[in-house]
Backbone as a printed PyTorch tensor [residue, N CA C, xyz], in Angstrom:
tensor([[[  39.8770,    0.9880,  -95.2390],
         [  39.4610,    0.0420,  -96.2310],
         [  39.3330,    0.7270,  -97.5870]],

        [[  39.3450,   -0.0620,  -98.6600],
         [  39.2300,    0.4900, -100.0020],
         [  37.9360,   -0.0260, -100.6320]],

        [[  37.2260,    0.8370, -101.3260],
         [  35.9840,    0.4720, -102.0110],
         [  36.0170,    1.0400, -103.4350]],

        [[  35.4210,    0.3490, -104.3710],
         [  35.3250,    0.8570, -105.7290],
         [  34.1070,    1.7980, -105.8060]],

        [[  34.2400,    2.8660, -106.5570],
         [  33.1970,    3.8610, -106.6960],
         [  31.8860,    3.2240, -107.1770]],

        [[  30.8200,    3.4770, -106.4230],
         [  29.4930,    3.0020, -106.8030],
         [  29.2340,    1.5470, -106.5220]],

        [[  30.2340,    0.7810, -106.0270],
         [  30.0110,   -0.6620, -105.7710],
         [  29.8220,   -0.9090, -104.2660]],

        [[  28.9220,   -1.8200, -103.9960],
         [  28.6420,   -2.2220, -102.6380],
         [  29.8010,   -3.0200, -102.0740]],

        [[  30.3190,   -2.5970, -100.8780],
         [  31.4930,   -3.1930, -100.2970],
         [  31.1830,   -3.6570,  -98.8510]],

        [[  31.5030,   -4.8790,  -98.4970],
         [  31.3070,   -5.3880,  -97.1530],
         [  32.2620,   -4.7040,  -96.2030]],

        [[  31.7220,   -4.2250,  -95.0590],
         [  32.5190,   -3.5220,  -94.0770],
         [  32.6800,   -4.3450,  -92.8200]],

        [[  31.5790,   -4.9560,  -92.3630],
         [  31.5820,   -5.6550,  -91.0710],
         [  30.5370,   -6.7550,  -91.1140]],

        [[  30.8850,   -7.8760,  -90.4570],
         [  29.9210,   -8.9670,  -90.2610],
         [  30.0230,   -9.4250,  -88.7900]],

        [[  28.8700,   -9.6900,  -88.1810],
         [  28.8970,  -10.0970,  -86.7870],
         [  27.7230,  -11.0790,  -86.5500]],

        [[  27.9520,  -12.0070,  -85.6250],
         [  26.8780,  -12.9690,  -85.2900],
         [  26.8920,  -13.1230,  -83.7750]],

        [[  25.7220,  -13.4160,  -83.2030],
         [  25.5720,  -13.6840,  -81.7730],
         [  25.1520,  -15.1070,  -81.6020]],

        [[  26.1130,  -15.9500,  -81.2000],
         [  25.9090,  -17.4070,  -81.0960],
         [  26.1060,  -17.9020,  -79.6890]],

        [[  25.4470,  -19.0260,  -79.3350],
         [  25.6730,  -19.6200,  -78.0190],
         [  26.8720,  -20.5460,  -78.0480]],

        [[  27.1310,  -21.2600,  -76.9560],
         [  28.3240,  -22.1300,  -76.8340],
         [  28.3130,  -23.2990,  -77.8320]],

        [[  27.1380,  -23.6210,  -78.3760],
         [  27.0230,  -24.6870,  -79.3720],
         [  27.0010,  -24.1460,  -80.7750]],

        [[  27.3920,  -22.8830,  -80.9300],
         [  27.3940,  -22.1930,  -82.2430],
         [  26.0400,  -22.0740,  -82.8720]],

        [[  25.0030,  -21.9770,  -82.0610],
         [  23.6100,  -21.8260,  -82.5590],
         [  23.2390,  -20.3210,  -82.4170]],

        [[  22.4430,  -19.8800,  -83.3480],
         [  21.9950,  -18.4990,  -83.3920],
         [  21.2200,  -18.1330,  -82.1230]],

        [[  21.5750,  -16.9740,  -81.5330],
         [  20.7990,  -16.4330,  -80.4090],
         [  19.9050,  -15.2920,  -80.8600]],

        [[  20.5360,  -14.2710,  -81.4260],
         [  19.7830,  -13.1300,  -81.9920],
         [  20.7140,  -12.3510,  -82.8950]],

        [[  20.1600,  -11.3280,  -83.5190],
         [  20.9990,  -10.4550,  -84.3790],
         [  21.6880,   -9.3950,  -83.5340]],

        [[  22.9900,   -9.3030,  -83.6320],
         [  23.7200,   -8.2770,  -82.8510],
         [  23.2480,   -6.8800,  -83.2830]],

        [[  23.2320,   -5.9930,  -82.3220],
         [  22.8220,   -4.6290,  -82.6670],
         [  24.0040,   -3.8410,  -83.2270]],

        [[  23.7920,   -3.1850,  -84.3090],
         [  24.7600,   -2.2730,  -84.9150],
         [  24.0160,   -1.0100,  -85.2900]],

        [[  24.5050,    0.1440,  -84.8130],
         [  23.8410,    1.4270,  -85.1350],
         [  24.8220,    2.2690,  -85.9640]],

        [[  24.2330,    3.0390,  -86.9090],
         [  25.0230,    3.9750,  -87.6610],
         [  24.9200,    5.3180,  -86.9300]],

        [[  26.0000,    5.7750,  -86.3520],
         [  25.9910,    7.0260,  -85.6370],
         [  26.1130,    8.2070,  -86.5620]],

        [[  26.9650,    8.0290,  -87.5930],
         [  27.1490,    9.1060,  -88.6150],
         [  27.2770,    8.4650,  -89.9630]],

        [[  26.3740,    8.8540,  -90.8810],
         [  26.3990,    8.3550,  -92.2450],
         [  27.5820,    8.9720,  -92.9990]],

        [[  28.0910,    8.2790,  -94.0260],
         [  29.1560,    8.8780,  -94.8480],
         [  28.5980,   10.0870,  -95.6440]],

        [[  29.4850,   11.0070,  -95.9530],
         [  29.0830,   12.1970,  -96.7170],
         [  28.9680,   11.9240,  -98.2160]],

        [[  29.6840,   10.8760,  -98.6980],
         [  29.7820,   10.6220, -100.1230],
         [  29.2100,    9.3020, -100.5220]],

        [[  28.3160,    8.7490,  -99.7070],
         [  27.7430,    7.4450,  -99.9950],
         [  26.7000,    7.0850,  -98.9410]],

        [[  26.4760,    5.7590,  -98.7790],
         [  25.5000,    5.3200,  -97.7840],
         [  25.9590,    3.9880,  -97.2090]],

        [[  25.4700,    3.6990,  -96.0380],
         [  25.6940,    2.3850,  -95.4110],
         [  24.3700,    1.6810,  -95.2650]],

        [[  24.4340,    0.3480,  -95.2530],
         [  23.2660,   -0.4850,  -95.0490],
         [  23.6070,   -1.5040,  -93.9680]],

        [[  22.6370,   -1.7880,  -93.1120],
         [  22.7470,   -2.8920,  -92.1290],
         [  21.7180,   -3.9010,  -92.5130]],

        [[  22.1660,   -5.1280,  -92.7870],
         [  21.2820,   -6.2110,  -93.2770],
         [  21.4360,   -7.4560,  -92.4360]],

        [[  20.3080,   -8.1020,  -92.0880],
         [  20.2900,   -9.3910,  -91.4500],
         [  20.3880,  -10.4320,  -92.5680]],

        [[  21.4350,  -11.2770,  -92.4990],
         [  21.6370,  -12.3020,  -93.5290],
         [  22.5250,  -13.3690,  -93.0240]],

        [[  22.6130,  -14.5140,  -93.7390],
         [  23.5570,  -15.5390,  -93.3480],
         [  25.0120,  -15.0360,  -93.5950]],

        [[  25.8750,  -15.3080,  -92.6260],
         [  27.2830,  -14.9480,  -92.7590],
         [  28.1420,  -16.1520,  -92.3630]],

        [[  29.4220,  -16.0950,  -92.6700],
         [  30.3870,  -17.0990,  -92.1890],
         [  31.1860,  -16.4340,  -91.1100]],

        [[  31.1310,  -16.9920,  -89.9310],
         [  31.7920,  -16.4060,  -88.7380],
         [  33.2920,  -16.4780,  -88.9490]],

        [[  33.9790,  -15.3430,  -88.6720],
         [  35.4000,  -15.2800,  -88.8260],
         [  35.9940,  -14.6930,  -87.5400]],

        [[  36.7430,  -15.5160,  -86.8170],
         [  37.3250,  -15.0680,  -85.5530],
         [  38.6130,  -14.2680,  -85.7500]],

        [[  38.9940,  -13.9920,  -86.9470],
         [  40.1950,  -13.2090,  -87.1930],
         [  41.4600,  -13.9340,  -86.8530]],

        [[  41.4640,  -15.2680,  -87.0420],
         [  42.6710,  -16.0630,  -86.7920],
         [  42.8240,  -16.5590,  -85.3750]],

        [[  41.8160,  -16.3150,  -84.5260],
         [  41.8980,  -16.7120,  -83.1200],
         [  41.5480,  -18.2090,  -82.8970]],

        [[  41.0550,  -18.8760,  -83.9260],
         [  40.6740,  -20.2770,  -83.8890],
         [  39.6730,  -20.5670,  -82.7690]],

        [[  38.6480,  -19.7920,  -82.7220],
         [  37.5730,  -19.9870,  -81.7310],
         [  36.6680,  -21.1030,  -82.2300]],

        [[  35.9090,  -21.6780,  -81.2700],
         [  35.0370,  -22.8400,  -81.5750],
         [  34.1020,  -22.6230,  -82.7570]],

        [[  33.5410,  -21.4510,  -82.8710],
         [  32.5270,  -21.2070,  -83.9470],
         [  33.0990,  -20.6150,  -85.1930]],

        [[  34.4260,  -20.5520,  -85.3020],
         [  35.0870,  -20.0320,  -86.4950],
         [  34.6580,  -20.8120,  -87.7200]],

        [[  34.3300,  -20.1270,  -88.7880],
         [  33.9700,  -20.6660,  -90.1170],
         [  32.5610,  -21.2970,  -90.1070]],

        [[  31.7680,  -21.1100,  -89.0360],
         [  30.3870,  -21.5990,  -89.0060],
         [  29.4970,  -20.6300,  -89.7910]],

        [[  28.5690,  -21.1790,  -90.5880],
         [  27.6140,  -20.3240,  -91.2940],
         [  26.4120,  -20.1230,  -90.3450]],

        [[  26.0680,  -18.8460,  -90.1370],
         [  25.0300,  -18.5230,  -89.1700],
         [  24.3010,  -17.2440,  -89.5960]],

        [[  23.1250,  -17.0570,  -89.0290],
         [  22.4150,  -15.7710,  -89.2250],
         [  23.2150,  -14.7090,  -88.4940]],

        [[  23.3450,  -13.5350,  -89.1420],
         [  24.1130,  -12.4750,  -88.5230],
         [  23.7520,  -11.1290,  -89.1400]],

        [[  24.5940,  -10.1600,  -88.8150],
         [  24.4280,   -8.7960,  -89.3180],
         [  25.5810,   -8.4720,  -90.2490]],

        [[  25.2770,   -7.8740,  -91.3680],
         [  26.3140,   -7.4120,  -92.2990],
         [  26.1360,   -5.9370,  -92.5280]],

        [[  27.2460,   -5.2020,  -92.5710],
         [  27.2370,   -3.7650,  -92.8540],
         [  27.9180,   -3.5750,  -94.1910]],

        [[  27.3000,   -2.8400,  -95.0920],
         [  27.8410,   -2.5290,  -96.4290],
         [  27.9400,   -1.0090,  -96.6030]],

        [[  28.9580,   -0.6080,  -97.3950],
         [  29.1530,    0.7650,  -97.8020],
         [  29.0760,    0.8330,  -99.3150]],

        [[  28.4000,    1.8560,  -99.8440],
         [  28.3380,    2.1370, -101.2750],
         [  28.5450,    3.6250, -101.4680]],

        [[  29.5370,    4.0120, -102.2660],
         [  29.7630,    5.4560, -102.5440],
         [  28.7560,    5.9010, -103.6030]],

        [[  28.6080,    7.2070, -103.6830],
         [  27.8110,    7.7800, -104.7670],
         [  28.5070,    7.4060, -106.0830]],

        [[  27.7540,    7.1020, -107.1540],
         [  28.3680,    6.7460, -108.4130],
         [  29.3060,    7.8930, -108.9100]],

        [[  30.4890,    7.4980, -109.3490],
         [  31.4630,    8.4550, -109.8610],
         [  32.3300,    9.1310, -108.8160]],

        [[  31.9690,    8.9970, -107.5350],
         [  32.7870,    9.6240, -106.4770],
         [  34.0950,    8.8840, -106.2780]],

        [[  35.1890,    9.6020, -106.1890],
         [  36.5330,    9.1000, -105.9200],
         [  37.1620,    9.9950, -104.8490]],

        [[  37.6580,    9.3760, -103.7710],
         [  38.3180,   10.1640, -102.7200],
         [  38.0910,    9.4810, -101.3770]],

        [[  38.1320,   10.2520, -100.3100],
         [  38.0080,    9.7150,  -98.9550],
         [  36.6020,    9.8920,  -98.4460]],

        [[  36.1790,    8.9820,  -97.5900],
         [  34.8680,    9.0620,  -96.9250],
         [  35.0220,    8.3890,  -95.5720]],

        [[  34.0790,    8.6010,  -94.7020],
         [  34.0860,    7.9470,  -93.4110],
         [  32.6920,    7.8940,  -92.8210]],

        [[  32.4890,    6.9370,  -91.9160],
         [  31.2300,    6.8740,  -91.1660],
         [  31.5320,    6.2390,  -89.8130]],

        [[  30.5930,    6.3650,  -88.8820],
         [  30.7870,    5.8710,  -87.5380],
         [  29.7150,    4.8570,  -87.1920]],

        [[  30.1510,    3.7100,  -86.6390],
         [  29.2490,    2.6500,  -86.1910],
         [  29.3790,    2.4600,  -84.6910]],

        [[  28.3200,    2.0050,  -84.0600],
         [  28.3020,    1.7480,  -82.6020],
         [  27.6620,    0.3980,  -82.3710]],

        [[  28.2970,   -0.4050,  -81.4980],
         [  27.7640,   -1.7110,  -81.1330],
         [  27.8700,   -1.8960,  -79.6360]],

        [[  26.7780,   -2.3470,  -78.9960],
         [  26.8580,   -2.6620,  -77.5620],
         [  27.6310,   -3.9740,  -77.3660]],

        [[  28.4020,   -4.0400,  -76.3010],
         [  29.1920,   -5.2570,  -76.0040],
         [  28.6130,   -5.8600,  -74.7180]],

        [[  29.1850,   -7.0080,  -74.3500],
         [  28.7820,   -7.6580,  -73.0860],
         [  29.0820,   -6.7320,  -71.8860]],

        [[  28.3580,   -6.9170,  -70.8490],
         [  28.5310,   -6.1380,  -69.5960],
         [  28.2470,   -4.6630,  -69.7490]],

        [[  27.4510,   -4.3010,  -70.7490],
         [  26.9560,   -2.9400,  -70.8460],
         [  27.8750,   -1.9130,  -71.5100]],

        [[  29.0430,   -2.3140,  -71.9430],
         [  29.9150,   -1.3260,  -72.5990],
         [  29.4700,   -1.1360,  -74.0440]],

        [[  29.9050,    0.0010,  -74.6010],
         [  29.5620,    0.3110,  -75.9790],
         [  30.8560,    0.5770,  -76.7530]],

        [[  30.9690,   -0.0190,  -77.9330],
         [  32.1180,    0.1940,  -78.7620],
         [  31.6870,    1.0340,  -79.9510]],

        [[  32.4690,    2.1140,  -80.2000],
         [  32.1920,    2.9790,  -81.3300],
         [  33.4050,    3.0320,  -82.2220]],

        [[  33.2250,    2.8740,  -83.5350],
         [  34.4170,    2.8640,  -84.3870],
         [  34.1650,    3.7220,  -85.6410]],

        [[  35.2310,    4.3790,  -86.0550],
         [  35.2420,    5.1880,  -87.2820],
         [  35.7600,    4.3290,  -88.4300]],

        [[  34.9700,    4.1930,  -89.4570],
         [  35.3900,    3.4400,  -90.6550],
         [  35.8350,    4.4850,  -91.6910]],

        [[  37.0990,    4.4330,  -92.0310],
         [  37.6220,    5.3300,  -93.0540],
         [  37.7350,    4.5810,  -94.3660]],

        [[  37.2020,    5.1710,  -95.4070],
         [  37.0970,    4.4840,  -96.7080],
         [  37.8700,    5.2960,  -97.7670]],

        [[  38.6870,    4.5940,  -98.5300],
         [  39.3030,    5.2020,  -99.7180],
         [  38.5510,    4.6980, -100.8970]],

        [[  37.9140,    5.5960, -101.6340],
         [  37.0470,    5.2180, -102.7790],
         [  37.8870,    5.4210, -104.0490]],

        [[  38.0170,    4.3290, -104.8300],
         [  38.7650,    4.3800, -106.0800],
         [  37.8940,    4.0570, -107.2240]],

        [[  38.3920,    4.3580, -108.4650],
         [  37.6230,    4.0550, -109.7030],
         [  37.4320,    2.5540, -109.8860]]])
């Protein structure tokens, strides 16, 4: 992903809804490794659910969820990365590396 130097950029949004698209709870997201040239934030806030084109029942529903944001240090330009971890159904854990290109 690309982020502007010093500006807050949305990285991930997730919601945990039941079959009627009603809020269950806030999905857990952990920061395993912070970026070296900035910071990440995990915030509980209203989001619009996006199924990524899968046309799921709750697609485009506004719900309480979790949002992850990245902000580089002011003036920094270059590459950065951080690692997030989220538990999935049936006890598995998904870990992902977010690579960021920071531009002016």
